[in-house]
C-alpha positions as CSV (number, residue, x, y, z in Angstrom):
1,X,0.0,0.0,0.0
2,X,1.1,3.6,-0.5
3,X,4.1,4.9,1.4
4,X,7.3,6.9,1.0
5,X,10.6,7.0,2.9
6,X,12.1,10.4,3.4
7,X,15.3,11.8,4.9
8,X,14.8,12.6,8.6
9,X,13.7,16.1,9.2
10,X,12.7,18.4,12.1
11,X,9.2,17.4,12.8
12,X,8.5,20.8,14.3
13,X,8.1,22.0,10.7
14,X,4.7,20.4,10.9
15,X,3.5,23.0,13.5
16,X,4.6,25.9,11.3
17,X,2.9,24.4,8.3
18,X,-0.5,23.5,9.8
19,X,-2.0,27.1,9.7
20,X,-1.4,27.4,6.0
21,X,-1.6,23.7,4.9
22,X,-4.2,22.8,2.2
23,X,-4.7,19.3,3.5
24,X,-3.1,18.8,7.0
25,X,-5.4,19.6,9.9
26,X,-3.6,18.5,13.1
27,X,-0.4,16.9,14.4
28,X,-0.9,14.1,17.0
29,X,2.2,13.2,19.2
30,X,2.2,10.0,21.3
31,X,2.6,10.1,25.0
32,X,5.3,7.5,24.5
33,X,7.2,6.6,21.3
34,X,8.4,8.6,18.3
35,X,5.7,7.9,15.7
36,X,3.2,10.6,14.9
37,X,-0.2,10.9,13.2
38,X,-1.4,13.7,11.0
39,X,-5.0,14.6,10.3
40,X,-5.8,15.0,6.6
41,X,-8.9,16.3,4.7
42,X,-8.9,15.7,1.0
43,X,-11.8,15.6,-1.4
44,X,-14.2,15.8,1.5
45,X,-12.7,12.7,3.2
46,X,-10.9,12.7,6.6
47,X,-8.2,10.2,7.4
48,X,-4.8,9.9,9.1
49,X,-1.2,9.6,7.8
50,X,1.3,7.8,10.0
51,X,4.9,8.9,10.4
52,X,7.2,6.2,11.7
53,X,10.9,6.9,12.3
54,X,13.3,4.1,11.2
55,X,17.1,3.8,11.7
56,X,18.1,6.2,8.8
57,X,14.8,7.4,7.4
58,X,11.2,8.4,8.2
59,X,8.4,6.2,6.8
60,X,5.2,8.1,5.9
61,X,2.2,5.8,5.2
62,X,-1.5,5.4,5.6
63,X,-3.2,4.6,8.9
64,X,-5.1,1.3,8.7
65,X,-8.1,2.3,11.0
66,X,-9.0,5.4,9.0
67,X,-7.9,4.3,5.5
68,X,-10.2,5.4,2.7
69,X,-11.1,2.9,0.0
70,X,-9.7,5.2,-2.7
71,X,-6.0,4.3,-3.0
72,X,-5.3,7.4,-5.2
73,X,-6.5,9.6,-2.4
74,X,-3.9,8.1,0.0
75,X,-1.2,8.6,-2.6
76,X,-2.1,12.2,-3.3
77,X,-2.2,13.0,0.4
78,X,1.3,11.5,1.0
79,X,2.6,13.3,-2.1
80,X,1.2,16.7,-1.2
81,X,2.4,16.4,2.4
82,X,5.9,15.7,1.2
83,X,5.7,18.6,-1.1
84,X,4.3,21.0,1.5
85,X,7.1,20.0,3.9
86,X,9.7,20.0,1.1
87,X,10.9,16.6,2.2
88,X,13.8,14.7,0.5
89,X,12.3,11.4,-0.8
90,X,14.5,8.4,-0.6
91,X,12.0,5.8,-2.0
92,X,8.4,5.9,-3.0
93,X,5.5,3.7,-4.4
94,X,2.9,6.5,-4.7
95,X,2.8,6.9,-8.5
96,X,-0.7,7.7,-9.4
97,X,-2.2,6.0,-12.4
98,X,-5.5,7.7,-13.2
99,X,-6.5,5.3,-16.0
100,X,-5.8,2.2,-14.0
101,X,-7.1,3.3,-10.6
102,X,-10.4,4.9,-11.5
103,X,-13.5,3.1,-10.3
104,X,-17.2,3.7,-9.9
105,X,-17.0,5.4,-6.5
106,X,-20.7,6.3,-6.7
107,X,-21.4,2.7,-5.8
108,X,-19.2,2.6,-2.8
109,X,-21.1,2.9,0.5
110,X,-19.7,3.5,3.9
111,X,-21.1,1.9,7.0
112,X,-22.4,5.2,8.4
113,X,-24.5,5.7,5.2
114,X,-26.8,3.0,6.4
115,X,-27.9,5.0,9.5
116,X,-30.3,6.9,7.2
117,X,-30.6,5.4,3.7
118,X,-33.2,4.9,1.0
119,X,-32.9,1.7,-1.0
120,X,-33.5,2.3,-4.7
121,X,-35.0,-1.1,-5.4
122,X,-37.9,-3.0,-3.7
123,X,-35.8,-6.2,-3.7
124,X,-32.5,-6.3,-1.8
125,X,-29.9,-9.1,-1.5
126,X,-26.6,-9.2,0.4
127,X,-23.5,-11.1,-0.5
128,X,-20.9,-11.7,2.2
129,X,-17.3,-11.8,1.2
130,X,-17.7,-11.6,-2.6
131,X,-14.0,-12.1,-3.4
132,X,-13.5,-11.8,-7.1
133,X,-17.1,-10.6,-7.5
134,X,-18.1,-13.1,-10.2
135,X,-21.2,-14.3,-8.4
136,X,-22.2,-10.8,-7.3
137,X,-21.8,-9.3,-10.8
138,X,-23.6,-12.2,-12.4
139,X,-26.6,-11.9,-10.1
140,X,-26.8,-8.1,-10.5
141,X,-26.8,-8.5,-14.3
142,X,-29.4,-11.3,-14.2
143,X,-31.7,-9.4,-11.8
144,X,-31.7,-5.7,-12.6
145,X,-34.8,-5.2,-10.5
146,X,-32.8,-6.1,-7.3
147,X,-30.2,-4.1,-5.4
148,X,-27.2,-6.3,-4.4
149,X,-25.1,-5.2,-1.5
150,X,-21.7,-6.7,-1.6
151,X,-19.7,-6.9,1.6
152,X,-15.9,-7.4,1.5
153,X,-13.2,-6.6,4.0
154,X,-10.4,-7.2,1.5
155,X,-9.8,-3.7,0.1
156,X,-8.2,-4.7,-3.2
157,X,-11.2,-7.0,-4.0
158,X,-13.6,-4.2,-3.2
159,X,-11.7,-1.9,-5.5
160,X,-11.6,-4.4,-8.4
161,X,-15.4,-5.0,-8.2
162,X,-16.0,-1.2,-8.2
163,X,-14.0,-1.0,-11.4
164,X,-16.0,-3.9,-13.0
165,X,-19.3,-2.1,-12.0
166,X,-18.1,0.9,-14.0
167,X,-16.8,-1.1,-17.0
168,X,-20.0,-3.2,-17.2
169,X,-22.4,-0.3,-16.7
170,X,-24.1,-1.9,-13.7
171,X,-26.3,0.3,-11.5
172,X,-27.7,-2.1,-9.0
173,X,-24.7,-2.9,-6.8
174,X,-23.5,-1.2,-3.6
175,X,-20.0,-2.2,-2.4
176,X,-19.3,-1.9,1.4
177,X,-15.8,-2.5,2.6
178,X,-16.8,-3.7,6.0
179,X,-17.3,-6.7,8.3
180,X,-20.6,-8.4,7.5
181,X,-21.0,-9.6,11.1
182,X,-21.5,-6.0,12.2
183,X,-23.2,-4.7,9.0
184,X,-26.5,-6.6,9.3
185,X,-27.3,-4.8,12.5
186,X,-27.6,-1.6,10.5
187,X,-30.4,-3.0,8.3
188,X,-34.1,-2.8,9.0
189,X,-36.1,-6.0,9.7
190,X,-37.7,-7.9,6.9
191,X,-35.7,-6.2,4.1
192,X,-33.7,-8.9,2.4
193,X,-34.6,-11.5,-0.2
194,X,-31.4,-13.5,0.2
195,X,-28.1,-13.5,2.0
196,X,-25.3,-15.3,0.1
197,X,-22.3,-16.6,2.1
198,X,-20.2,-18.4,-0.5
199,X,-16.9,-20.1,0.6
200,X,-16.3,-18.2,3.8
201,X,-12.8,-18.6,5.4
202,X,-13.2,-21.8,7.6
203,X,-11.0,-20.5,10.4
204,X,-10.6,-24.0,11.8
205,X,-7.9,-22.8,14.3
206,X,-9.8,-19.6,15.2
207,X,-13.5,-20.6,15.1
208,X,-14.5,-17.4,16.9
209,X,-13.7,-15.5,13.6
210,X,-16.1,-17.4,11.5
211,X,-18.8,-15.3,9.9
212,X,-21.5,-17.9,10.7
213,X,-22.4,-17.8,14.3
214,X,-25.6,-17.8,16.4
215,X,-25.5,-13.9,16.5
216,X,-25.0,-13.6,12.8
217,X,-27.8,-16.1,12.1
218,X,-30.2,-14.3,14.4
219,X,-29.5,-11.0,12.6
220,X,-29.8,-12.8,9.2
221,X,-33.3,-14.1,10.1
222,X,-34.3,-10.7,11.4
223,X,-33.3,-8.9,8.2
224,X,-34.7,-11.5,5.8
225,X,-38.3,-11.3,4.6
226,X,-40.6,-14.2,5.4
227,X,-39.7,-16.8,2.8
228,X,-36.2,-15.2,2.3
229,X,-33.2,-17.4,2.8
230,X,-29.6,-17.5,3.8
231,X,-27.4,-19.5,1.4
232,X,-24.2,-21.0,2.7
233,X,-21.8,-22.7,0.2
234,X,-18.6,-24.3,1.4
235,X,-16.0,-26.8,0.5
236,X,-15.0,-27.3,4.1
237,X,-16.4,-30.4,5.8
238,X,-15.7,-28.9,9.2
239,X,-17.5,-25.7,8.4
240,X,-20.5,-27.6,6.9
241,X,-21.1,-29.6,10.1
242,X,-20.4,-26.5,12.3
243,X,-22.9,-24.5,10.3
244,X,-25.6,-27.2,10.6
245,X,-25.1,-27.4,14.4
246,X,-25.4,-23.6,14.5
247,X,-28.5,-23.4,12.3
248,X,-30.3,-26.2,14.2
249,X,-29.7,-24.3,17.5
250,X,-32.4,-21.9,16.6
251,X,-35.8,-22.7,18.1
252,X,-37.7,-22.7,14.7
253,X,-35.9,-23.0,11.4
254,X,-36.2,-24.7,8.0
255,X,-32.9,-26.1,6.6
256,X,-32.2,-27.6,3.3
257,X,-28.9,-29.4,2.4
258,X,-27.5,-30.1,-1.0
259,X,-24.2,-31.6,-2.1
260,X,-22.2,-30.8,-5.2
261,X,-24.9,-28.7,-6.7
262,X,-23.8,-27.0,-9.9
263,X,-24.4,-23.2,-10.0
264,X,-24.9,-21.0,-13.1
265,X,-21.7,-19.1,-12.2
266,X,-18.5,-20.5,-10.8
267,X,-15.7,-18.6,-9.0
268,X,-12.1,-19.2,-9.9
269,X,-11.5,-20.8,-6.5
270,X,-14.5,-23.1,-6.9
271,X,-13.3,-24.2,-10.3
272,X,-10.0,-25.1,-8.8
273,X,-11.7,-27.2,-6.1
274,X,-13.9,-28.9,-8.6
275,X,-10.8,-30.0,-10.6
276,X,-9.5,-31.4,-7.3
277,X,-12.9,-33.3,-7.0
278,X,-13.6,-31.7,-3.6
279,X,-17.1,-32.0,-2.3
280,X,-19.1,-28.7,-2.1
281,X,-22.0,-28.3,0.3
282,X,-24.9,-26.0,0.1
283,X,-27.0,-25.2,3.2
284,X,-30.2,-23.1,2.8
285,X,-31.9,-21.6,5.8
286,X,-35.3,-20.1,5.2
287,X,-37.0,-17.4,7.3
288,X,-40.5,-18.6,8.2
289,X,-42.0,-15.5,9.6
290,X,-41.7,-11.7,9.8
291,X,-39.6,-10.1,12.6
292,X,-40.4,-7.1,14.8
293,X,-38.9,-3.8,13.7
294,X,-35.8,-2.6,15.6
295,X,-37.0,0.1,18.0
296,X,-34.0,1.0,20.0
297,X,-32.2,4.3,19.2
298,X,-28.5,4.2,20.1
299,X,-26.7,7.4,20.8
300,X,-22.9,7.5,20.0
301,X,-22.3,11.2,20.8
302,X,-19.8,12.7,23.2
303,X,-21.9,15.6,24.3
304,X,-20.5,15.8,27.8
305,X,-16.9,14.9,26.9
306,X,-14.4,17.8,26.7
307,X,-10.6,17.8,27.1
308,X,-9.2,18.6,30.5
309,X,-5.6,19.0,31.4
310,X,-4.0,15.7,32.5
311,X,-7.0,13.7,31.3
312,X,-4.8,11.4,29.1
313,X,-3.0,10.1,32.2
314,X,-6.2,8.9,33.9
315,X,-7.2,6.4,31.2
316,X,-6.7,2.7,31.9
317,X,-3.5,1.3,30.5
318,X,-4.8,-2.3,30.1
319,X,-8.0,-3.7,28.5
320,X,-11.0,-3.5,30.8
321,X,-13.3,-6.5,30.4
322,X,-17.1,-6.4,31.1
323,X,-19.8,-9.0,30.6
324,X,-20.0,-9.5,26.9
325,X,-17.7,-6.7,25.8
326,X,-14.4,-4.8,26.5
327,X,-12.8,-1.4,26.2
328,X,-9.1,-0.9,25.5
329,X,-7.4,2.5,25.2
330,X,-4.5,1.3,23.0
331,X,-2.6,4.6,22.3
332,X,-3.0,8.2,23.3
333,X,-1.7,11.1,21.3
334,X,-1.6,14.8,22.3
335,X,-2.7,17.5,19.9
336,X,-1.2,20.8,21.1
337,X,-2.0,21.6,24.7
338,X,-5.8,21.3,24.7
339,X,-6.8,18.2,22.7
340,X,-5.9,14.5,22.3
341,X,-6.5,11.6,19.9
342,X,-7.2,8.2,21.5
343,X,-6.9,5.0,19.6
344,X,-9.4,2.6,21.0
345,X,-10.5,-1.0,20.5
346,X,-13.9,-2.0,22.0
347,X,-17.1,-3.9,21.7
348,X,-17.5,-7.7,21.4
349,X,-14.6,-10.0,21.8
350,X,-15.0,-11.7,18.4
351,X,-16.1,-8.5,16.4
352,X,-14.2,-5.6,18.0
353,X,-14.4,-2.1,16.7
354,X,-11.2,-0.1,16.2
355,X,-11.7,3.7,16.3
356,X,-10.0,6.9,17.1
357,X,-11.6,9.4,19.4
358,X,-10.8,13.1,18.9
359,X,-11.2,14.8,22.3
360,X,-11.2,18.6,22.1
361,X,-11.7,21.5,24.4
362,X,-15.0,22.4,22.9
363,X,-16.3,19.1,21.5
364,X,-15.3,15.5,21.0
365,X,-16.2,12.9,18.3
366,X,-15.2,9.6,16.7
367,X,-12.6,10.2,14.1
368,X,-13.5,9.7,11.3
369,X,-16.8,7.7,11.7
370,X,-19.0,6.4,14.5
371,X,-19.0,2.7,15.4
372,X,-21.7,0.4,13.9
373,X,-24.9,0.9,16.0
374,X,-25.0,-2.4,17.8
375,X,-26.1,-3.0,21.4
376,X,-22.7,-4.2,22.4
377,X,-20.9,-1.2,20.8
378,X,-23.3,1.1,22.6
379,X,-22.5,-0.5,26.0
380,X,-18.8,0.0,25.3
381,X,-19.4,3.6,24.1
382,X,-21.1,4.4,27.4
383,X,-18.1,3.1,29.3
384,X,-15.7,5.1,27.1
385,X,-17.7,8.2,28.0
386,X,-17.4,7.4,31.7
387,X,-13.7,7.0,31.5
388,X,-13.3,10.3,29.5
389,X,-15.4,12.3,32.0
390,X,-14.1,11.0,35.3
């Protein structure tokens, strides 16, 4: 991913540059360590750049937590920062290729978009972990009356599918670069026709990371219409039996199992497995009745949180564990004398959120976006507010 190595320089140059910089908004210095974070605003998007000192150079790269999907945006931010600071570049991989990197960003949706969103089609389907996107693109072309929401945490795969959407002229796909296990909680009840989970990572050594779980299944049933179904397709014998056990744990469910069923479209991975004569299992779970609408309203604001001198020293140094969730203040950065940036992990143990919290003298907020509005995240948020106000 985009980065440059530059000759070491006096980092105090940043302070002098900030008032007149076109893209840099703040400098965040850690309480311990020599790395720094720089706030950036470019083309309406906020994110962070990370400066990391090495033995004979400074590395300037993107920050994983706030990384935007547009790679060219990162490259431009790094390049413009280097130019504004007049840095001596030792090595670089930020060459911008407009023709190669353009993609249909109109079809990229962020997780916060779903807090208040209108669906352009009456029928809506979700595909979890679309990979190369063959199945997602095929279904969208075959069913133009249906909106397909593709979820993919692998950023390059999301970017490639966005390019294909543009090249093929498809207008009924939304791409969301986010964890499906959290995403479903953002959807209204009784919305979806189908949820596709094709060839999820088995995670045999880390089963807690599997997308299929009781919580995921409960949210799937809530978001599916009566008669809608979840379709799991896997080549893993272990995952197949694990999924069956999970599905049958529900009090009322209709499950259909098929083996080596041929689909109209085959992914490149599936084609490879078929050549190896591996068995492929399909498990269909059908929603039998409508669910109640979600009524709870979860507030993730920091209305009462304002920076106070010495506040950063009072935060717990180690993870704090509660029943069903945790809070961990991982790193604390000071911004001048009257603000701080806190890197925080929190929420459920198997689906934690990773966010920055910008705590200022006048107001505080998540930087750059709020957590997914789940019950567990809200419990963690309330604890975070407690720690930041005491």
